[in-house]
MIZA-414576 format. One record per residue: x, y, z of N, C-alpha, C, O in turn; residue number from 0. Coordinates in steps of 0.02 Angstrom, whole numbers, always signed. Atoms other than C-alpha are relative to their C-alpha. Layout:
<site><n_xx>X</n_xx><n_yy>Y</n_yy><n_zz>Z</n_zz><ca_xx>X</ca_xx><ca_yy>Y</ca_yy><ca_zz>Z</ca_zz><c_xx>X</c_xx><c_yy>Y</c_yy><c_zz>Z</c_zz><o_xx>X</o_xx><o_yy>Y</o_yy><o_zz>Z</o_zz><drenba>NUM</drenba></site>
...
***
This chain:
<site><n_xx>+50</n_xx><n_yy>-98</n_yy><n_zz>-18</n_zz><ca_xx>+8</ca_xx><ca_yy>+4</ca_yy><ca_zz>+4</ca_zz><c_xx>+32</c_xx><c_yy>+40</c_yy><c_zz>-4</c_zz><o_xx>+87</o_xx><o_yy>+35</o_yy><o_zz>+24</o_zz><drenba>0</drenba></site>
<site><n_xx>-43</n_xx><n_yy>-73</n_yy><n_zz>-9</n_zz><ca_xx>+65</ca_xx><ca_yy>+182</ca_yy><ca_zz>-29</ca_zz><c_xx>-11</c_xx><c_yy>+24</c_yy><c_zz>+34</c_zz><o_xx>-70</o_xx><o_yy>+35</o_yy><o_zz>+44</o_zz><drenba>1</drenba></site>
<site><n_xx>+11</n_xx><n_yy>-68</n_yy><n_zz>-45</n_zz><ca_xx>+97</ca_xx><ca_yy>+305</ca_yy><ca_zz>+100</ca_zz><c_xx>+17</c_xx><c_yy>+74</c_yy><c_zz>-36</c_zz><o_xx>+54</o_xx><o_yy>+99</o_yy><o_zz>-78</o_zz><drenba>2</drenba></site>
<site><n_xx>-2</n_xx><n_yy>-64</n_yy><n_zz>+44</n_zz><ca_xx>+58</ca_xx><ca_yy>+461</ca_yy><ca_zz>+72</ca_zz><c_xx>+27</c_xx><c_yy>+60</c_yy><c_zz>+66</c_zz><o_xx>+7</o_xx><o_yy>+79</o_yy><o_zz>+121</o_zz><drenba>3</drenba></site>
<site><n_xx>-26</n_xx><n_yy>-52</n_yy><n_zz>-27</n_zz><ca_xx>+175</ca_xx><ca_yy>+585</ca_yy><ca_zz>+116</ca_zz><c_xx>-14</c_xx><c_yy>+74</c_yy><c_zz>+14</c_zz><o_xx>-33</o_xx><o_yy>+96</o_yy><o_zz>-40</o_zz><drenba>4</drenba></site>
<site><n_xx>+16</n_xx><n_yy>-70</n_yy><n_zz>+52</n_zz><ca_xx>+145</ca_xx><ca_yy>+781</ca_yy><ca_zz>+124</ca_zz><c_xx>+40</c_xx><c_yy>+44</c_yy><c_zz>+80</c_zz><o_xx>+41</o_xx><o_yy>+55</o_yy><o_zz>+140</o_zz><drenba>5</drenba></site>
<site><n_xx>-74</n_xx><n_yy>-62</n_yy><n_zz>-42</n_zz><ca_xx>+280</ca_xx><ca_yy>+894</ca_yy><ca_zz>+197</ca_zz><c_xx>-67</c_xx><c_yy>+73</c_yy><c_zz>-13</c_zz><o_xx>-96</o_xx><o_yy>+89</o_yy><o_zz>-65</o_zz><drenba>6</drenba></site>
<site><n_xx>+30</n_xx><n_yy>-33</n_yy><n_zz>-27</n_zz><ca_xx>+178</ca_xx><ca_yy>+1032</ca_yy><ca_zz>+282</ca_zz><c_xx>+28</c_xx><c_yy>+84</c_yy><c_zz>+4</c_zz><o_xx>+48</o_xx><o_yy>+111</o_yy><o_zz>+56</o_zz><drenba>7</drenba></site>
<site><n_xx>-43</n_xx><n_yy>-91</n_yy><n_zz>-26</n_zz><ca_xx>+246</ca_xx><ca_yy>+1235</ca_yy><ca_zz>+257</ca_zz><c_xx>+13</c_xx><c_yy>+32</c_yy><c_zz>-67</c_zz><o_xx>-7</o_xx><o_yy>+9</o_yy><o_zz>-120</o_zz><drenba>8</drenba></site>
<site><n_xx>+14</n_xx><n_yy>-36</n_yy><n_zz>+49</n_zz><ca_xx>+286</ca_xx><ca_yy>+1364</ca_yy><ca_zz>+149</ca_zz><c_xx>+40</c_xx><c_yy>-16</c_yy><c_zz>-81</c_zz><o_xx>+27</o_xx><o_yy>+15</o_yy><o_zz>-132</o_zz><drenba>9</drenba></site>
<site><n_xx>-47</n_xx><n_yy>+1</n_yy><n_zz>+43</n_zz><ca_xx>+411</ca_xx><ca_yy>+1305</ca_yy><ca_zz>+32</ca_zz><c_xx>+82</c_xx><c_yy>+2</c_yy><c_zz>+25</c_zz><o_xx>+132</o_xx><o_yy>-13</o_yy><o_zz>-7</o_zz><drenba>10</drenba></site>
<site><n_xx>-99</n_xx><n_yy>-35</n_yy><n_zz>-2</n_zz><ca_xx>+584</ca_xx><ca_yy>+1369</ca_yy><ca_zz>+134</ca_zz><c_xx>+56</c_xx><c_yy>-68</c_yy><c_zz>+17</c_zz><o_xx>+42</o_xx><o_yy>-123</o_yy><o_zz>-6</o_zz><drenba>11</drenba></site>
<site><n_xx>-76</n_xx><n_yy>+3</n_yy><n_zz>+25</n_zz><ca_xx>+754</ca_xx><ca_yy>+1304</ca_yy><ca_zz>+151</ca_zz><c_xx>-39</c_xx><c_yy>-107</c_yy><c_zz>+81</c_zz><o_xx>-39</o_xx><o_yy>-168</o_yy><o_zz>+72</o_zz><drenba>12</drenba></site>
<site><n_xx>+26</n_xx><n_yy>+74</n_yy><n_zz>-33</n_zz><ca_xx>+672</ca_xx><ca_yy>+1161</ca_yy><ca_zz>+315</ca_zz><c_xx>-26</c_xx><c_yy>-36</c_yy><c_zz>-14</c_zz><o_xx>-25</o_xx><o_yy>-94</o_yy><o_zz>+4</o_zz><drenba>13</drenba></site>
<site><n_xx>+59</n_xx><n_yy>+61</n_yy><n_zz>-5</n_zz><ca_xx>+524</ca_xx><ca_yy>+1111</ca_yy><ca_zz>+233</ca_zz><c_xx>+56</c_xx><c_yy>-70</c_yy><c_zz>-67</c_zz><o_xx>+66</o_xx><o_yy>-130</o_yy><o_zz>-75</o_zz><drenba>14</drenba></site>
<site><n_xx>-57</n_xx><n_yy>+69</n_yy><n_zz>+50</n_zz><ca_xx>+657</ca_xx><ca_yy>+1048</ca_yy><ca_zz>+86</ca_zz><c_xx>+10</c_xx><c_yy>-51</c_yy><c_zz>+44</c_zz><o_xx>-3</o_xx><o_yy>-111</o_yy><o_zz>+41</o_zz><drenba>15</drenba></site>
<site><n_xx>-46</n_xx><n_yy>+41</n_yy><n_zz>-54</n_zz><ca_xx>+735</ca_xx><ca_yy>+986</ca_yy><ca_zz>+220</ca_zz><c_xx>-27</c_xx><c_yy>-86</c_yy><c_zz>+13</c_zz><o_xx>-1</o_xx><o_yy>-142</o_yy><o_zz>+5</o_zz><drenba>16</drenba></site>
<site><n_xx>+26</n_xx><n_yy>+43</n_yy><n_zz>-25</n_zz><ca_xx>+615</ca_xx><ca_yy>+884</ca_yy><ca_zz>+284</ca_zz><c_xx>-28</c_xx><c_yy>-62</c_yy><c_zz>-65</c_zz><o_xx>-35</o_xx><o_yy>-122</o_yy><o_zz>-75</o_zz><drenba>17</drenba></site>
<site><n_xx>+36</n_xx><n_yy>+72</n_yy><n_zz>+59</n_zz><ca_xx>+545</ca_xx><ca_yy>+807</ca_yy><ca_zz>+131</ca_zz><c_xx>+54</c_xx><c_yy>-39</c_yy><c_zz>+0</c_zz><o_xx>+53</o_xx><o_yy>-101</o_yy><o_zz>+1</o_zz><drenba>18</drenba></site>
<site><n_xx>-72</n_xx><n_yy>+52</n_yy><n_zz>+52</n_zz><ca_xx>+727</ca_xx><ca_yy>+759</ca_yy><ca_zz>+78</ca_zz><c_xx>+20</c_xx><c_yy>-50</c_yy><c_zz>+58</c_zz><o_xx>+40</o_xx><o_yy>-102</o_yy><o_zz>+31</o_zz><drenba>19</drenba></site>
<site><n_xx>+17</n_xx><n_yy>+64</n_yy><n_zz>-63</n_zz><ca_xx>+733</ca_xx><ca_yy>+641</ca_yy><ca_zz>+254</ca_zz><c_xx>-59</c_xx><c_yy>-57</c_yy><c_zz>+16</c_zz><o_xx>-63</o_xx><o_yy>-113</o_yy><o_zz>+41</o_zz><drenba>20</drenba></site>
<site><n_xx>+94</n_xx><n_yy>+57</n_yy><n_zz>+28</n_zz><ca_xx>+532</ca_xx><ca_yy>+581</ca_yy><ca_zz>+208</ca_zz><c_xx>+44</c_xx><c_yy>-33</c_yy><c_zz>-16</c_zz><o_xx>+79</o_xx><o_yy>-74</o_yy><o_zz>+12</o_zz><drenba>21</drenba></site>
<site><n_xx>-44</n_xx><n_yy>+71</n_yy><n_zz>+38</n_zz><ca_xx>+614</ca_xx><ca_yy>+515</ca_yy><ca_zz>+69</ca_zz><c_xx>+48</c_xx><c_yy>-37</c_yy><c_zz>+6</c_zz><o_xx>+49</o_xx><o_yy>-93</o_yy><o_zz>-21</o_zz><drenba>22</drenba></site>
<site><n_xx>-60</n_xx><n_yy>+64</n_yy><n_zz>-10</n_zz><ca_xx>+781</ca_xx><ca_yy>+443</ca_yy><ca_zz>+128</ca_zz><c_xx>-45</c_xx><c_yy>-33</c_yy><c_zz>+35</c_zz><o_xx>-68</o_xx><o_yy>-84</o_yy><o_zz>+10</o_zz><drenba>23</drenba></site>
<site><n_xx>+38</n_xx><n_yy>+60</n_yy><n_zz>-34</n_zz><ca_xx>+675</ca_xx><ca_yy>+376</ca_yy><ca_zz>+268</ca_zz><c_xx>-30</c_xx><c_yy>-61</c_yy><c_zz>-43</c_zz><o_xx>-20</o_xx><o_yy>-120</o_yy><o_zz>-30</o_zz><drenba>24</drenba></site>
<site><n_xx>+68</n_xx><n_yy>+55</n_yy><n_zz>+32</n_zz><ca_xx>+534</ca_xx><ca_yy>+285</ca_yy><ca_zz>+135</ca_zz><c_xx>+41</c_xx><c_yy>-42</c_yy><c_zz>-52</c_zz><o_xx>+36</o_xx><o_yy>-99</o_yy><o_zz>-74</o_zz><drenba>25</drenba></site>
<site><n_xx>-58</n_xx><n_yy>+39</n_yy><n_zz>+50</n_zz><ca_xx>+669</ca_xx><ca_yy>+250</ca_yy><ca_zz>+22</ca_zz><c_xx>+40</c_xx><c_yy>-47</c_yy><c_zz>+39</c_zz><o_xx>+45</o_xx><o_yy>-102</o_yy><o_zz>+12</o_zz><drenba>26</drenba></site>
<site><n_xx>-49</n_xx><n_yy>+23</n_yy><n_zz>-39</n_zz><ca_xx>+791</ca_xx><ca_yy>+185</ca_yy><ca_zz>+161</ca_zz><c_xx>-58</c_xx><c_yy>-80</c_yy><c_zz>+37</c_zz><o_xx>-32</o_xx><o_yy>-129</o_yy><o_zz>+62</o_zz><drenba>27</drenba></site>
<site><n_xx>+41</n_xx><n_yy>+39</n_yy><n_zz>-20</n_zz><ca_xx>+626</ca_xx><ca_yy>+73</ca_yy><ca_zz>+214</ca_zz><c_xx>-34</c_xx><c_yy>-50</c_yy><c_zz>-62</c_zz><o_xx>-77</o_xx><o_yy>-92</o_yy><o_zz>-46</o_zz><drenba>28</drenba></site>
<site><n_xx>-4</n_xx><n_yy>+9</n_yy><n_zz>+49</n_zz><ca_xx>+612</ca_xx><ca_yy>+19</ca_yy><ca_zz>+55</ca_zz><c_xx>-111</c_xx><c_yy>+8</c_yy><c_zz>-48</c_zz><o_xx>-143</o_xx><o_yy>-28</o_yy><o_zz>-87</o_zz><drenba>29</drenba></site>
<site><n_xx>+67</n_xx><n_yy>+7</n_yy><n_zz>-2</n_zz><ca_xx>+419</ca_xx><ca_yy>+88</ca_yy><ca_zz>+47</ca_zz><c_xx>-29</c_xx><c_yy>+32</c_yy><c_zz>-59</c_zz><o_xx>-2</o_xx><o_yy>+64</o_yy><o_zz>-103</o_zz><drenba>30</drenba></site>
<site><n_xx>+27</n_xx><n_yy>-52</n_yy><n_zz>+115</n_zz><ca_xx>+300</ca_xx><ca_yy>+154</ca_yy><ca_zz>-118</ca_zz><c_xx>-46</c_xx><c_yy>+49</c_yy><c_zz>+71</c_zz><o_xx>-80</o_xx><o_yy>+38</o_yy><o_zz>+121</o_zz><drenba>31</drenba></site>
<site><n_xx>-7</n_xx><n_yy>-67</n_yy><n_zz>-16</n_zz><ca_xx>+287</ca_xx><ca_yy>+322</ca_yy><ca_zz>-69</ca_zz><c_xx>-30</c_xx><c_yy>+55</c_yy><c_zz>-22</c_zz><o_xx>+7</o_xx><o_yy>+66</o_yy><o_zz>-70</o_zz><drenba>32</drenba></site>
<site><n_xx>+26</n_xx><n_yy>-44</n_yy><n_zz>+46</n_zz><ca_xx>+178</ca_xx><ca_yy>+478</ca_yy><ca_zz>-139</ca_zz><c_xx>+42</c_xx><c_yy>+64</c_yy><c_zz>+11</c_zz><o_xx>+42</o_xx><o_yy>+98</o_yy><o_zz>-41</o_zz><drenba>33</drenba></site>
<site><n_xx>+9</n_xx><n_yy>-90</n_yy><n_zz>-30</n_zz><ca_xx>+240</ca_xx><ca_yy>+654</ca_yy><ca_zz>-58</ca_zz><c_xx>-14</c_xx><c_yy>+62</c_yy><c_zz>-34</c_zz><o_xx>+12</o_xx><o_yy>+84</o_yy><o_zz>-85</o_zz><drenba>34</drenba></site>
<site><n_xx>+18</n_xx><n_yy>-57</n_yy><n_zz>+28</n_zz><ca_xx>+161</ca_xx><ca_yy>+799</ca_yy><ca_zz>-83</ca_zz><c_xx>+5</c_xx><c_yy>+62</c_yy><c_zz>+39</c_zz><o_xx>+34</o_xx><o_yy>+60</o_yy><o_zz>+94</o_zz><drenba>35</drenba></site>
<site><n_xx>-61</n_xx><n_yy>-56</n_yy><n_zz>-19</n_zz><ca_xx>+207</ca_xx><ca_yy>+961</ca_yy><ca_zz>-43</ca_zz><c_xx>-64</c_xx><c_yy>+79</c_yy><c_zz>-6</c_zz><o_xx>-76</o_xx><o_yy>+110</o_yy><o_zz>-58</o_zz><drenba>36</drenba></site>
<site><n_xx>+46</n_xx><n_yy>-39</n_yy><n_zz>-46</n_zz><ca_xx>+71</ca_xx><ca_yy>+1091</ca_yy><ca_zz>+55</ca_zz><c_xx>-1</c_xx><c_yy>+68</c_yy><c_zz>+2</c_zz><o_xx>+24</o_xx><o_yy>+94</o_yy><o_zz>+52</o_zz><drenba>37</drenba></site>
<site><n_xx>-32</n_xx><n_yy>-69</n_yy><n_zz>+19</n_zz><ca_xx>+89</ca_xx><ca_yy>+1248</ca_yy><ca_zz>+14</ca_zz><c_xx>-39</c_xx><c_yy>+42</c_yy><c_zz>+52</c_zz><o_xx>-13</o_xx><o_yy>+69</o_yy><o_zz>+101</o_zz><drenba>38</drenba></site>
<site><n_xx>+16</n_xx><n_yy>-37</n_yy><n_zz>+0</n_zz><ca_xx>-50</ca_xx><ca_yy>+1330</ca_yy><ca_zz>+43</ca_zz><c_xx>-28</c_xx><c_yy>+22</c_yy><c_zz>+71</c_zz><o_xx>-83</o_xx><o_yy>-3</o_yy><o_zz>+81</o_zz><drenba>39</drenba></site>
<site><n_xx>+43</n_xx><n_yy>-18</n_yy><n_zz>-71</n_zz><ca_xx>-105</ca_xx><ca_yy>+1400</ca_yy><ca_zz>+226</ca_zz><c_xx>-74</c_xx><c_yy>-14</c_yy><c_zz>-1</c_zz><o_xx>-104</o_xx><o_yy>-14</o_yy><o_zz>+53</o_zz><drenba>40</drenba></site>
<site><n_xx>+101</n_xx><n_yy>-2</n_yy><n_zz>-39</n_zz><ca_xx>-292</ca_xx><ca_yy>+1383</ca_yy><ca_zz>+244</ca_zz><c_xx>+8</c_xx><c_yy>-90</c_yy><c_zz>-14</c_zz><o_xx>-36</o_xx><o_yy>-123</o_yy><o_zz>+14</o_zz><drenba>41</drenba></site>
<site><n_xx>-10</n_xx><n_yy>+63</n_yy><n_zz>-1</n_zz><ca_xx>-228</ca_xx><ca_yy>+1193</ca_yy><ca_zz>+194</ca_zz><c_xx>+24</c_xx><c_yy>-25</c_yy><c_zz>+54</c_zz><o_xx>-5</o_xx><o_yy>-65</o_yy><o_zz>+91</o_zz><drenba>42</drenba></site>
<site><n_xx>-26</n_xx><n_yy>+25</n_yy><n_zz>-68</n_zz><ca_xx>-103</ca_xx><ca_yy>+1175</ca_yy><ca_zz>+325</ca_zz><c_xx>-30</c_xx><c_yy>+15</c_yy><c_zz>+98</c_zz><o_xx>-20</o_xx><o_yy>-12</o_yy><o_zz>+152</o_zz><drenba>43</drenba></site>
<site><n_xx>+67</n_xx><n_yy>-2</n_yy><n_zz>-38</n_zz><ca_xx>-234</ca_xx><ca_yy>+1246</ca_yy><ca_zz>+437</ca_zz><c_xx>-53</c_xx><c_yy>-43</c_yy><c_zz>+19</c_zz><o_xx>-78</o_xx><o_yy>-57</o_yy><o_zz>+73</o_zz><drenba>44</drenba></site>
<site><n_xx>+51</n_xx><n_yy>+67</n_yy><n_zz>-27</n_zz><ca_xx>-348</ca_xx><ca_yy>+1119</ca_yy><ca_zz>+419</ca_zz><c_xx>+26</c_xx><c_yy>-73</c_yy><c_zz>+27</c_zz><o_xx>+0</o_xx><o_yy>-128</o_yy><o_zz>+36</o_zz><drenba>45</drenba></site>
<site><n_xx>-66</n_xx><n_yy>+81</n_yy><n_zz>-53</n_zz><ca_xx>-216</ca_xx><ca_yy>+982</ca_yy><ca_zz>+503</ca_zz><c_xx>+13</c_xx><c_yy>+20</c_yy><c_zz>+55</c_zz><o_xx>+57</o_xx><o_yy>-13</o_yy><o_zz>+82</o_zz><drenba>46</drenba></site>
<site><n_xx>-43</n_xx><n_yy>-35</n_yy><n_zz>-54</n_zz><ca_xx>-190</ca_xx><ca_yy>+1102</ca_yy><ca_zz>+655</ca_zz><c_xx>+65</c_xx><c_yy>+5</c_yy><c_zz>+6</c_zz><o_xx>+93</o_xx><o_yy>-7</o_yy><o_zz>+60</o_zz><drenba>47</drenba></site>
<site><n_xx>-59</n_xx><n_yy>-34</n_yy><n_zz>-33</n_zz><ca_xx>-36</ca_xx><ca_yy>+1158</ca_yy><ca_zz>+646</ca_zz><c_xx>+13</c_xx><c_yy>+59</c_yy><c_zz>-32</c_zz><o_xx>-1</o_xx><o_yy>+98</o_yy><o_zz>-77</o_zz><drenba>48</drenba></site>
<site><n_xx>+9</n_xx><n_yy>-94</n_yy><n_zz>-32</n_zz><ca_xx>+13</ca_xx><ca_yy>+1295</ca_yy><ca_zz>+705</ca_zz><c_xx>+80</c_xx><c_yy>+3</c_yy><c_zz>-36</c_zz><o_xx>+87</o_xx><o_yy>+41</o_yy><o_zz>-84</o_zz><drenba>49</drenba></site>
<site><n_xx>-70</n_xx><n_yy>-16</n_yy><n_zz>+30</n_zz><ca_xx>+224</ca_xx><ca_yy>+1270</ca_yy><ca_zz>+665</ca_zz><c_xx>+14</c_xx><c_yy>-31</c_yy><c_zz>-64</c_zz><o_xx>-9</o_xx><o_yy>-87</o_yy><o_zz>-77</o_zz><drenba>50</drenba></site>
<site><n_xx>-40</n_xx><n_yy>+30</n_yy><n_zz>+61</n_zz><ca_xx>+302</ca_xx><ca_yy>+1231</ca_yy><ca_zz>+512</ca_zz><c_xx>+84</c_xx><c_yy>-5</c_yy><c_zz>+5</c_zz><o_xx>+113</o_xx><o_yy>+26</o_yy><o_zz>+50</o_zz><drenba>51</drenba></site>
<site><n_xx>+33</n_xx><n_yy>+66</n_yy><n_zz>+38</n_zz><ca_xx>+391</ca_xx><ca_yy>+1118</ca_yy><ca_zz>+430</ca_zz><c_xx>-47</c_xx><c_yy>-49</c_yy><c_zz>+57</c_zz><o_xx>-46</o_xx><o_yy>-59</o_yy><o_zz>+118</o_zz><drenba>52</drenba></site>
<site><n_xx>+16</n_xx><n_yy>+68</n_yy><n_zz>-77</n_zz><ca_xx>+275</ca_xx><ca_yy>+971</ca_yy><ca_zz>+491</ca_zz><c_xx>-4</c_xx><c_yy>-72</c_yy><c_zz>-74</c_zz><o_xx>+13</o_xx><o_yy>-76</o_yy><o_zz>-133</o_zz><drenba>53</drenba></site>
<site><n_xx>-3</n_xx><n_yy>+71</n_yy><n_zz>+39</n_zz><ca_xx>+244</ca_xx><ca_yy>+789</ca_yy><ca_zz>+425</ca_zz><c_xx>-67</c_xx><c_yy>-9</c_yy><c_zz>-12</c_zz><o_xx>-83</o_xx><o_yy>+50</o_yy><o_zz>-2</o_zz><drenba>54</drenba></site>
<site><n_xx>+41</n_xx><n_yy>+61</n_yy><n_zz>+25</n_zz><ca_xx>+91</ca_xx><ca_yy>+695</ca_yy><ca_zz>+376</ca_zz><c_xx>-9</c_xx><c_yy>-51</c_yy><c_zz>-34</c_zz><o_xx>-7</o_xx><o_yy>-61</o_yy><o_zz>-95</o_zz><drenba>55</drenba></site>
<site><n_xx>+0</n_xx><n_yy>+87</n_yy><n_zz>+44</n_zz><ca_xx>+72</ca_xx><ca_yy>+526</ca_yy><ca_zz>+343</ca_zz><c_xx>-65</c_xx><c_yy>-24</c_yy><c_zz>+1</c_zz><o_xx>-91</o_xx><o_yy>-31</o_yy><o_zz>+57</o_zz><drenba>56</drenba></site>
<site><n_xx>+48</n_xx><n_yy>+48</n_yy><n_zz>-13</n_zz><ca_xx>-85</ca_xx><ca_yy>+434</ca_yy><ca_zz>+290</ca_zz><c_xx>-49</c_xx><c_yy>+70</c_yy><c_zz>+9</c_zz><o_xx>-101</o_xx><o_yy>+53</o_yy><o_zz>+37</o_zz><drenba>57</drenba></site>
<site><n_xx>+54</n_xx><n_yy>-39</n_yy><n_zz>-38</n_zz><ca_xx>-187</ca_xx><ca_yy>+618</ca_yy><ca_zz>+322</ca_zz><c_xx>+22</c_xx><c_yy>+26</c_yy><c_zz>+86</c_zz><o_xx>-1</o_xx><o_yy>+75</o_yy><o_zz>+116</o_zz><drenba>58</drenba></site>
<site><n_xx>-13</n_xx><n_yy>-17</n_yy><n_zz>-87</n_zz><ca_xx>-102</ca_xx><ca_yy>+612</ca_yy><ca_zz>+519</ca_zz><c_xx>+54</c_xx><c_yy>+26</c_yy><c_zz>-16</c_zz><o_xx>+93</o_xx><o_yy>+13</o_yy><o_zz>-62</o_zz><drenba>59</drenba></site>
<site><n_xx>-71</n_xx><n_yy>-30</n_yy><n_zz>+11</n_zz><ca_xx>+25</ca_xx><ca_yy>+724</ca_yy><ca_zz>+551</ca_zz><c_xx>+27</c_xx><c_yy>-41</c_yy><c_zz>+80</c_zz><o_xx>+3</o_xx><o_yy>-64</o_yy><o_zz>+132</o_zz><drenba>60</drenba></site>
<site><n_xx>-37</n_xx><n_yy>+41</n_yy><n_zz>-56</n_zz><ca_xx>+162</ca_xx><ca_yy>+653</ca_yy><ca_zz>+647</ca_zz><c_xx>+50</c_xx><c_yy>+46</c_yy><c_zz>+27</c_zz><o_xx>+76</o_xx><o_yy>+36</o_yy><o_zz>+82</o_zz><drenba>61</drenba></site>
<site><n_xx>-60</n_xx><n_yy>-56</n_yy><n_zz>-84</n_zz><ca_xx>+291</ca_xx><ca_yy>+820</ca_yy><ca_zz>+712</ca_zz><c_xx>-30</c_xx><c_yy>+65</c_yy><c_zz>-86</c_zz><o_xx>-49</o_xx><o_yy>+69</o_yy><o_zz>-145</o_zz><drenba>62</drenba></site>
<site><n_xx>+17</n_xx><n_yy>-62</n_yy><n_zz>+63</n_zz><ca_xx>+268</ca_xx><ca_yy>+989</ca_yy><ca_zz>+641</ca_zz><c_xx>+55</c_xx><c_yy>+52</c_yy><c_zz>+79</c_zz><o_xx>+60</o_xx><o_yy>+46</o_yy><o_zz>+140</o_zz><drenba>63</drenba></site>
<site><n_xx>-55</n_xx><n_yy>-20</n_yy><n_zz>-35</n_zz><ca_xx>+405</ca_xx><ca_yy>+1109</ca_yy><ca_zz>+699</ca_zz><c_xx>+61</c_xx><c_yy>+4</c_yy><c_zz>+9</c_zz><o_xx>+108</o_xx><o_yy>+41</o_yy><o_zz>+25</o_zz><drenba>64</drenba></site>
<site><n_xx>-126</n_xx><n_yy>+15</n_yy><n_zz>+9</n_zz><ca_xx>+577</ca_xx><ca_yy>+1042</ca_yy><ca_zz>+680</ca_zz><c_xx>+1</c_xx><c_yy>-58</c_yy><c_zz>-40</c_zz><o_xx>-44</o_xx><o_yy>-98</o_yy><o_zz>-45</o_zz><drenba>65</drenba></site>
<site><n_xx>-32</n_xx><n_yy>+43</n_yy><n_zz>+2</n_zz><ca_xx>+681</ca_xx><ca_yy>+939</ca_yy><ca_zz>+600</ca_zz><c_xx>+26</c_xx><c_yy>-73</c_yy><c_zz>-29</c_zz><o_xx>+75</o_xx><o_yy>-81</o_yy><o_zz>-65</o_zz><drenba>66</drenba></site>
<site><n_xx>-26</n_xx><n_yy>+57</n_yy><n_zz>-24</n_zz><ca_xx>+673</ca_xx><ca_yy>+739</ca_yy><ca_zz>+626</ca_zz><c_xx>+49</c_xx><c_yy>-34</c_yy><c_zz>-29</c_zz><o_xx>+54</o_xx><o_yy>-28</o_yy><o_zz>-90</o_zz><drenba>67</drenba></site>
<site><n_xx>-50</n_xx><n_yy>+21</n_yy><n_zz>+45</n_zz><ca_xx>+823</ca_xx><ca_yy>+637</ca_yy><ca_zz>+589</ca_zz><c_xx>-46</c_xx><c_yy>-76</c_yy><c_zz>-29</c_zz><o_xx>-93</o_xx><o_yy>-109</o_yy><o_zz>-8</o_zz><drenba>68</drenba></site>
<site><n_xx>+53</n_xx><n_yy>+61</n_yy><n_zz>+33</n_zz><ca_xx>+787</ca_xx><ca_yy>+496</ca_yy><ca_zz>+447</ca_zz><c_xx>+1</c_xx><c_yy>-70</c_yy><c_zz>+51</c_zz><o_xx>-24</o_xx><o_yy>-124</o_yy><o_zz>+33</o_zz><drenba>69</drenba></site>
<site><n_xx>+12</n_xx><n_yy>+67</n_yy><n_zz>-42</n_zz><ca_xx>+811</ca_xx><ca_yy>+368</ca_yy><ca_zz>+607</ca_zz><c_xx>-72</c_xx><c_yy>+12</c_yy><c_zz>+22</c_zz><o_xx>-114</o_xx><o_yy>-25</o_yy><o_zz>-4</o_zz><drenba>70</drenba></site>
<site><n_xx>+50</n_xx><n_yy>-15</n_yy><n_zz>+5</n_zz><ca_xx>+667</ca_xx><ca_yy>+443</ca_yy><ca_zz>+668</ca_zz><c_xx>-56</c_xx><c_yy>+14</c_yy><c_zz>-30</c_zz><o_xx>-114</o_xx><o_yy>+19</o_yy><o_zz>-10</o_zz><drenba>71</drenba></site>
<site><n_xx>+85</n_xx><n_yy>-6</n_yy><n_zz>+61</n_zz><ca_xx>+547</ca_xx><ca_yy>+469</ca_yy><ca_zz>+532</ca_zz><c_xx>-13</c_xx><c_yy>-75</c_yy><c_zz>-27</c_zz><o_xx>-69</o_xx><o_yy>-80</o_yy><o_zz>-53</o_zz><drenba>72</drenba></site>
<site><n_xx>-18</n_xx><n_yy>+72</n_yy><n_zz>+11</n_zz><ca_xx>+586</ca_xx><ca_yy>+267</ca_yy><ca_zz>+493</ca_zz><c_xx>-39</c_xx><c_yy>-24</c_yy><c_zz>+66</c_zz><o_xx>-42</o_xx><o_yy>-86</o_yy><o_zz>+68</o_zz><drenba>73</drenba></site>
<site><n_xx>+34</n_xx><n_yy>+6</n_yy><n_zz>-45</n_zz><ca_xx>+481</ca_xx><ca_yy>+272</ca_yy><ca_zz>+663</ca_zz><c_xx>-76</c_xx><c_yy>+2</c_yy><c_zz>+6</c_zz><o_xx>-121</o_xx><o_yy>-22</o_yy><o_zz>+40</o_zz><drenba>74</drenba></site>
<site><n_xx>+40</n_xx><n_yy>-53</n_yy><n_zz>+3</n_zz><ca_xx>+377</ca_xx><ca_yy>+377</ca_yy><ca_zz>+603</ca_zz><c_xx>-57</c_xx><c_yy>-60</c_yy><c_zz>-35</c_zz><o_xx>-110</o_xx><o_yy>-83</o_yy><o_zz>-14</o_zz><drenba>75</drenba></site>
<site><n_xx>+29</n_xx><n_yy>+41</n_yy><n_zz>+60</n_zz><ca_xx>+328</ca_xx><ca_yy>+267</ca_yy><ca_zz>+447</ca_zz><c_xx>-43</c_xx><c_yy>-54</c_yy><c_zz>-17</c_zz><o_xx>-97</o_xx><o_yy>-67</o_yy><o_zz>-44</o_zz><drenba>76</drenba></site>
<site><n_xx>+13</n_xx><n_yy>+63</n_yy><n_zz>-28</n_zz><ca_xx>+349</ca_xx><ca_yy>+106</ca_yy><ca_zz>+505</ca_zz><c_xx>-83</c_xx><c_yy>-44</c_yy><c_zz>+14</c_zz><o_xx>-84</o_xx><o_yy>-100</o_yy><o_zz>+40</o_zz><drenba>77</drenba></site>
***
């Protein structure tokens, strides 16, 4: 089953770094995934996120306001 990874944020350097870490974690785990970057403030607010960057997996926010390590992200994706 394909995981839906959503990066919530403006597209700043931290958002890009979170996207890179999330992709690295998913690839290291051999997951099928789709990466979507959500930059619309109204859409981000619908997730209840107040601090970016944030990562949602299959619609559920896993982390916001910081960039977890690739290893930490693997735990969130498992």
